[in-house]
N, C-alpha and C positions, 0 to 999 in steps of 0.2 A: 535189783540184785543180780539179774542175768548179766547186765552190763559190767558190774563189778567183777563177776566171775570171769567173763571174757577178757576184760582188761587185765586181770591178774595173770592169766595165762600169757597174754601178749606181752605184758611187761617182763615176765620171766624170760621171754625170748631175747631180751637185750643182754647179750653176753659180753661182759666187760672185757674178758680175755681176748675176744675176737677183735674188739676195738683197740685194745692195747697192742695186739699183734699187728694190726693195720698201721698203727702209728710207727711201730718199729720195723715195718715192712717184713714181718715174719708171720707165716701161716702156722700157728701153733698146732694145727691138726696134722702137720707133717713132721713134727719133732717129738722126740721122747714118747710119752704116753699118748700123744695126739688129743689129749683132753683139753677142753676149753675152760680150765679152772685156774685158780690162784697158784696151786702147787706147780703145775706145768709151766705157767707163765713165769714163775720165779726161777724154775730150773733152766728154762731156755733163755729168758731175757735178763733176769736179775731180780734183786730184792725189791726195787722200786715197783717193778711190774707185779710182783707178788702182792705187795701192799695195796696198790691201786686196784688190782683185780679183786682182792678180798674185800676191800671197803665198798667197791662198786656193787659187787654181788650181794653183800650183806645189806646194803642200803635198799636193794630191791625188796627184800623181805620186810624190812622196817616200814617202808612206805606203804606197802600193801596192807599190812596189819593196821597201821595208823589210818589209812584211808577207810577201811572197813569200820573202824571205831568212830571216825569223824562222821560217817554216814549213818551211825547208830544201828548198824546191823547186829543181829544176835551173834553171840560168841561162836556158835557152830559155823555161821556164815563167814565170820572173820577168819576162823581156822580153815575153812574151805578156800578162802582167798590165798592163804598160806600154802595149801596143798597145790593150788593151781599155778601159783608163781613158781613153785619148785618144779612142777611138771613142765612149765614153759622153759625153765632153765635146763632140765635134764633132756627134754625132748623138743627142741625148737623146730617148728615146722619148716622154717626156711633153710635149715641145715640137715634135713632128712632125719631128724630125731637124734642127732649126735651133738649133744651139748656138754655141759660140765657135769660134775658129780654132786653138787648141791650143798656142800658143807658150809660155805660162807653164807649162802642164802638162808640156810637153816639157822645159822647163828643169829642173823638179823631177825628172823621170825621168832626164834626161841627167846631172845632177849626182850622182844616187844610184846609177845602174846601173853606170857605170864612169868613174872620175875621169879616166883618160887620154883617153877619148873627149871628155869635157867640156872638158878643157884644150885639145884640138885645136879644138873648136868655138869656145871663147872667144878663143883666140889668133887664129884666122882672122877672127873678127868684129872684134876690136879693131885688127888690122893693116889691114883693108880700109876700115873706116868713115871714117878721116880723108881718104882719097882719094875715095871715092864720095859721102860725106856723105849717106847714106841708110841708116837702120837696116834698112829692108825689103830693099833690095838686098844689103846686107852679110850678111843672113841666108842668102842663097843660097850664098855662099862658106863660111859657117860650117857649114851643113848638109853641103856637099860635103866639108869637112874632117872632120866627124864620120864620114861614110860612109867616107872614105879611111882614117881611123884604125881603123875596124872591120876593113877588109881588111888593113891593114898589120900589125895585131896578130893576124891570122888568127882572128878571133872571130865570123866570119859564122854558124857553126852555133849559137852562143849568142845572137847579137844580131840575127838576121834579122827578128824582129818589130819591133825599133826602126827598122830600115831601112824597113819598111812604114809606120811612124809618120811618118817624114820625108817619104816620098812623099805620104802623105795630107795632111800639113800644107802641103807645097808646092803641092799641087793646090788646096787651099782658099784659098791666097794668090795664085793665078795672076793674078787681076785686080789685086791690090795690086802685084804685081811689075811688071805692064805699066804701071799708072798711075804708079808711082814712076819707072820707066824713061822714060816719056814726059815727066815733069815735070823731068827733069834738064837742066841748062844746056847740055850738049853737044848736046842735041836742038834747041836754039834757034839754034845757030850756023849 
């Protein structure tokens, strides 16, 4: 199991945006937000870069969860693999801890770990976004729905590492949440 945990963190260190940037001869760390994620890749390079980065980072989460299940590890250990792949993505050792922000990798983990939690996440996001008109702020509601579903289905003992993932991602997005909130029209009235 230790090998699985270590592999999960190391696999998280494979940052799709860094490789896409290399291909396009662009160091995304020097442009716009400096973040090595899908949003920055899309803003700097284009839609194809966004899509490839999102899919690549989501695939990391999917593969780690599936690997844990293939190896017949207990659910808490599979969830720990999800936490560690996110930690590798957020804090890659080879980039001095400056990686992406984890949304795409979380989507991969979320869809694969438990479909009911993923449905709660998606429903909350798509119900709120027409009213708030901010994907960033809608994510707060989606994460709360994911957490709520973990408690509702009494899966905290199995999914607690995923709850830590959500807290880490929300912490990494704290400035984005504030900026999005400040930009909303209701603040201008």
